C-alpha positions in Angstrom: -30.2 71.5 -2.2 -27.6 71.1 0.4 -25.5 68.4 0.3 -24.1 66.8 3.4 -20.0 65.6 2.8 -19.1 62.2 4.5 -15.7 60.8 4.4 -16.8 58.5 1.5 -18.2 61.7 -0.5 -14.9 61.7 -2.9 -16.7 60.0 -5.0 -18.3 56.8 -4.0 -21.6 55.3 -2.8 -20.8 52.0 -2.0 -22.0 50.2 1.0 -19.4 47.3 1.8 -20.8 43.9 2.9 -19.9 41.1 5.3 -20.3 38.3 2.6 -17.6 39.6 0.2 -15.4 36.7 -0.9 -12.1 39.0 0.1 -12.8 39.2 3.7 -14.6 35.7 4.7 -13.6 36.0 8.3 -15.0 39.6 9.4 -17.2 39.4 11.9 -19.1 42.9 12.9 -18.4 44.5 15.9 -21.7 45.2 18.4 -22.7 49.2 18.6 -22.0 50.6 21.8 -25.5 50.7 23.1 -26.5 50.7 26.8 -28.3 47.5 26.8 -25.4 45.8 24.7 -28.1 45.0 21.9 -28.7 46.6 18.8 -28.0 46.7 15.1 -24.4 45.7 13.9 -22.2 48.2 12.6 -19.8 47.7 9.5 -16.4 49.5 9.2 -14.5 49.2 5.9 -11.1 49.4 8.4 -11.6 46.3 10.0 -11.7 44.5 6.8 -9.5 46.3 3.7 -6.6 44.1 3.0 -3.0 44.9 4.9 -1.5 46.6 2.0 -4.5 48.6 1.6 -4.1 50.1 5.5 -0.6 50.4 4.9 -0.9 52.9 1.8 -4.1 54.8 3.3 -2.2 55.2 6.8 0.9 56.3 4.9 -0.6 59.2 2.7 -2.8 60.3 5.7 0.5 60.5 8.0 2.6 62.5 5.2 -0.5 65.0 4.7 -1.0 65.4 8.2 2.3 65.5 9.6 3.2 68.2 6.6 0.2 70.5 7.4 1.0 70.6 11.3 5.1 70.9 10.6 5.3 74.8 12.2 3.7 74.2 15.2 5.5 71.1 15.6 8.8 73.3 15.2 7.0 75.9 17.6 6.9 73.2 20.2 10.5 71.9 19.7 12.0 75.8 20.1 9.5 76.1 23.4 11.4 72.5 24.6 14.9 73.1 23.5 15.2 76.5 24.2 13.2 76.3 27.7 14.3 79.8 29.3 13.9 81.9 26.0 11.3 84.5 26.8 10.6 84.7 23.3 9.5 81.3 22.6 7.5 81.1 26.0 4.3 82.1 24.7 2.8 79.6 21.7 1.3 82.5 19.2 4.3 85.0 20.0 7.0 82.2 19.2 5.0 81.4 15.9 5.0 85.1 15.0 8.7 85.7 16.0 10.0 82.3 13.8 8.1 83.9 11.3 9.3 87.6 11.3 13.2 86.4 12.0 13.6 83.4 10.1 10.8 83.0 7.3 8.0 80.1 6.7 10.3 77.8 4.6 13.8 78.0 6.8 11.9 79.1 10.0 8.7 77.5 10.7 9.3 74.6 8.1 13.0 74.0 9.3 13.7 70.1 9.6 11.0 69.2 7.2 12.6 66.9 4.5 14.0 64.2 7.3 10.0 64.6 8.6 8.7 64.0 5.4 10.8 60.7 4.3 10.5 59.5 7.4 6.7 59.7 7.5 5.4 57.8 5.0 7.1 54.2 5.6 6.5 54.5 9.6 3.0 55.9 9.1 2.6 52.4 6.7 4.4 50.3 9.1 2.3 51.8 11.9 -1.1 51.0 10.4 -0.3 48.0 8.5 0.9 46.6 12.2 -2.1 47.8 14.1 -4.6 46.8 11.8 -3.5 43.2 11.6 -2.7 42.9 15.2 -5.9 44.5 16.4 -8.0 41.5 14.3 -5.8 38.9 15.3 -6.6 39.5 19.0 -10.3 40.8 18.2 -12.0 38.5 15.6 -9.4 35.1 16.1 -8.4 35.3 19.4 -11.6 37.1 20.7 -9.8 39.5 23.6 -11.4 42.2 25.1 -11.4 45.3 22.4 -9.9 48.0 24.5 -7.0 45.8 25.0 -6.8 44.8 21.6 -6.6 48.7 20.8 -3.9 49.1 23.2 -1.6 46.1 22.4 -2.2 46.5 18.9 -1.4 50.4 18.8 1.6 49.5 21.3 3.0 46.8 18.6 2.4 49.2 15.7 4.3 51.9 17.1 7.4 49.6 17.6 7.5 48.6 14.0 7.2 52.3 12.9 9.8 53.2 15.3 12.4 51.7 13.3 11.8 54.6 10.5 11.2 57.7 12.4 13.6 57.4 15.2 16.2 58.6 12.8 14.1 60.8 11.0 13.4 62.5 14.2 16.8 62.8 15.6 17.3 65.0 12.0 14.3 66.8 12.2 14.8 68.1 16.0 18.3 69.0 15.3 17.1 71.0 12.2 14.0 72.4 13.9 16.3 73.9 16.5 18.9 75.1 14.5 16.4 77.0 11.5 18.6 78.3 8.4 22.4 77.7 8.3 24.3 80.5 10.2 21.1 81.6 11.8 21.9 84.4 14.5 18.8 83.6 16.6 19.7 80.3 17.5 23.3 79.7 17.8 23.1 78.5 21.6 21.3 75.2 19.9 24.8 74.2 18.7 24.0 73.5 15.5 24.8 74.6 12.3 24.1 72.1 9.4 23.9 73.6 5.6 20.8 70.9 4.9 19.8 67.6 5.5 22.9 65.7 3.8 25.3 67.9 5.7 23.6 67.1 8.7 23.8 63.8 8.6 27.3 63.2 7.2 28.5 65.8 10.3 26.7 63.8 12.7 28.1 60.6 11.6 31.7 61.9 11.5 31.7 63.7 14.8 29.6 61.4 16.7 29.0 58.3 15.0 25.9 56.2 13.8 25.0 55.8 17.7 23.7 59.2 17.4 20.7 58.7 15.0 19.0 56.5 17.7 19.7 59.4 20.5 16.7 59.3 22.7 15.2 55.7 21.2 14.7 54.6 24.4 12.7 57.9 25.6 10.7 58.4 22.1 9.4 55.1 22.5 8.5 56.0 25.8 6.8 58.9 24.7 5.3 57.3 21.4 4.6 53.7 22.9 1.7 55.0 25.2 0.8 57.8 22.8 -0.1 55.6 20.0 -2.2 53.1 22.6 -3.9 55.7 23.6 -4.4 57.6 20.6 -5.8 54.5 18.7 -8.1 53.5 21.7 -9.7 56.6 21.9 -10.1 56.8 18.4 -11.8 53.5 17.8 -14.1 54.1 20.9 -14.7 57.4 20.0 -15.5 56.4 16.3 -17.8 53.6 17.4 -19.8 56.1 19.3 -19.9 58.4 16.3 -21.2 55.6 14.5 -23.7 54.5 16.7 -25.0 57.8 16.9 -25.0 58.1 13.4 -27.6 55.1 12.9 -25.0 52.6 13.2 -23.9 53.6 9.5 -19.9 53.9 9.1 -20.5 56.3 6.7 -19.7 59.3 8.9 -19.9 63.1 7.9 -16.4 64.8 7.7 -17.1 66.6 10.8 -17.4 63.8 12.4 -14.7 62.1 11.1 -12.5 65.0 12.2 -13.9 65.4 15.7 -13.0 61.9 16.7 -9.8 62.0 15.4 -8.9 65.5 16.8 -10.4 64.4 20.5 -8.3 61.3 20.3 -4.9 62.9 19.3 -5.1 65.9 21.3 -6.4 64.1 24.5 -3.1 61.4 24.0 -1.1 64.2 23.2 -1.7 66.3 26.6 -1.1 63.0 28.8 2.1 62.3 27.1 3.7 65.7 26.9 6.2 64.9 29.9 7.4 62.3 28.2 7.8 64.2 24.9 10.0 67.3 26.8 12.1 64.1 28.2 12.8 62.9 24.5 13.5 66.6 23.0 15.8 67.4 26.0 17.6 64.1 25.3 18.0 64.2 21.4 19.2 67.9 21.3 21.4 67.6 24.6 19.6 70.3 26.3 20.3 70.5 30.4 21.0 66.7 30.9 24.2 66.6 32.0 23.6 68.4 35.7 22.7 65.2 37.6 25.4 63.3 36.1 28.2 65.4 37.1 26.7 66.1 40.4 26.1 62.9 41.3 29.1 61.0 40.2 31.1 63.3 42.3 29.4 63.6 45.4 27.3 60.0 45.5 29.5 57.6 43.7 29.6 54.7 45.9 25.6 54.8 46.3 24.0 52.4 43.7 20.9 53.9 43.9 22.5 57.5 42.4 25.0 55.8 40.4 22.3 54.3 38.4 20.3 57.6 38.4 23.6 59.4 37.0 23.8 56.3 34.1 20.5 56.9 33.5 20.2 59.4 30.0 16.0 59.7 31.4 16.2 60.3 34.8 19.1 63.1 34.4 17.0 64.7 31.9 13.7 64.6 34.3 15.8 65.8 37.3 17.0 68.6 35.4 13.4 69.8 34.0 12.3 69.7 37.7 15.8 71.1 39.0 15.8 74.1 36.3 12.1 74.5 35.5 9.7 73.3 38.2 7.1 70.8 37.7 5.4 72.6 35.1 8.7 72.6 32.9 7.4 68.9 32.3 4.4 70.3 30.1 6.7 72.4 28.1 5.4 73.1 25.0 1.8 71.4 25.7 -0.1 74.1 24.2 1.8 73.5 20.6 1.5 70.2 21.5 -2.1 69.5 22.1 -3.2 71.5 19.1 -0.7 69.6 16.5 -1.4 66.3 17.9 -5.3 66.8 17.6 -5.0 68.3 13.9 -2.6 66.2 12.6 -4.6 63.1 14.2 -7.8 64.2 12.9 -6.1 64.8 9.4 -4.1 61.5 9.3 -7.4 59.6 10.4 -9.5 61.2 8.0 -7.5 60.4 5.2 -6.9 57.2 6.4 -10.6 56.4 6.2 -11.1 58.3 2.7 -8.2 56.4 1.2 -9.2 52.9 2.7 -13.2 53.3 0.6 -11.2 54.8 -2.3 -8.8 51.7 -2.5 -11.9 49.5 -1.7 -13.3 51.1 -4.5 -10.6 50.8 -7.4 -9.2 47.0 -5.7 -11.5 45.3 -3.7 -15.2 45.4 -4.6 -17.7 43.9 -6.9 -20.2 45.5 -9.3 -23.4 45.2 -7.2 -21.2 47.0 -4.6 -20.5 49.8 -6.5 -24.1 50.9 -7.4 -25.5 53.9 -5.5 
């Protein structure tokens, strides 16, 4: 007999119920039926304790980031070496890095800071997101879509404390690859490893370097997280509706909703990602400051442009690469955000159900 695997099939068969004493204030969200009626749908993600959301989110984030790190390296090389022909095509870039530098030191360069920052940042994100979302929807009765957008923004603000410093280290080590790498000398970095990078950056540039591109990272990730979670919540509601109002979705549906949400949000925010990468790696961001400060020093608008790293990067990208330069690396970013999002959000849902099984249910809910 064929078996249909669902996001709860590892291995549990409980159905959470609305009157569980652990969640007395929970209210089910209506299904997205055309007439606004229909059965009520239940979702374990809206009732699990916040600490369980943090653990589940952290686990999903680490696995998702780890699985897709090599593709993120390709994206970073495309954005950091915009004029290098060998990185122009995604598949060719992947093959080139693997052939020249290897898998671990090439494609997985910068993995250590990425892994160290992934769990705490994702845990902080989901904890803040779930707390904010529930407050706005179930207590303040705000519109769902607006609540998702605001909660996603707040979640990313909380997680940025952890992931921005790790992003600076990760991006530089991804551009560099292995120590004394003859293929990436033009990037200007040559660290022996993570701790050498931390020490070198601190001694040479100071602590402020660890938050280089902080504003630009938030400029990219706040809208990304808001869009990603808004798309995900809506796509998942539709999937639950077409699954007979059951939140026990097949794994394929869970993967599809997460991939669609992450991929779409990733494409829309690619220009912001390019700006962030250029600033954190100091690639082609100096032209505007030097040219404008000399020629238009008396113009307050141009003086503001010359002092703003985001605008300098945007101008430089347009000057050297045109409008399409703002979408450099869009292919790897679409695939990376789509697959990473699908893995992370699938494991998030599965982990929530497992944690609920072990910590939050009474005997009656554990019966098949």
